[in-house]
N, C-alpha and C positions, 0 to 999 in steps of 0.2 A: 425517573426515565425508564421506559419500557426496555427490557433486555433485547427485544427484537430491533430496537432503534440502534443499539450498540453494534449488533451484528451487520446491519445495513450500512452503518457508517463506516465500519471497518472495511467491509467488502468494497465500498466506493473508494475509500483511500487507497486500497491495494490496487484496484483497477486503474486509478489515475496515475499511481506510481509506475505501473507496468506500461501504461501508454506513453509516459515520459521517457522511459529507457529503451523502449522497442524501436528497432529500426523501421523505417517506413516500409509498409507492405507485409509486415509480420503477420502470420496466420494465427499463431497461439501465443499471444503476448504474455499470458500468465506463466508459461514455463520459464520465462525470463527471471522470475523471482525465486525459482528453485535454486538452492545452494547459495543464496546471498544472506548476509547478516542483515536483518531489518531492525530499524530503530522506531520505537513507538513513543509518541508524546501525546498526552491527553491534557488539554487545557479547558478550564472552565471559563466560558465567554458569557457576556450578557445575553446573547441570543441562544445560548445552549452550550454544548460541549463541542470542542474541535478536536479531531483526531488527525494527527500528522504522522505519516509513515515515510521513512527515507531508507535508502540502501546504500551499502558500500559495495564496491566491486570486490569479487572474490577472485584471486589469482587463477584458480583452477576449479570452477564450479562442478559439482557432481562427483 
């Protein structure tokens, strides 16, 4: 697998996570990931590698 594919896959996973936790109408959704503990799971699938990213809420981010 090309290392650039890993970067693109991780960027997409982080963007999708940010979209899920963002309140509707948020301007900069990526700042919502700052100060959060993120969990990364990489799975080998028949069609390729799946990257899953999840976040836990932090009581007082930043």
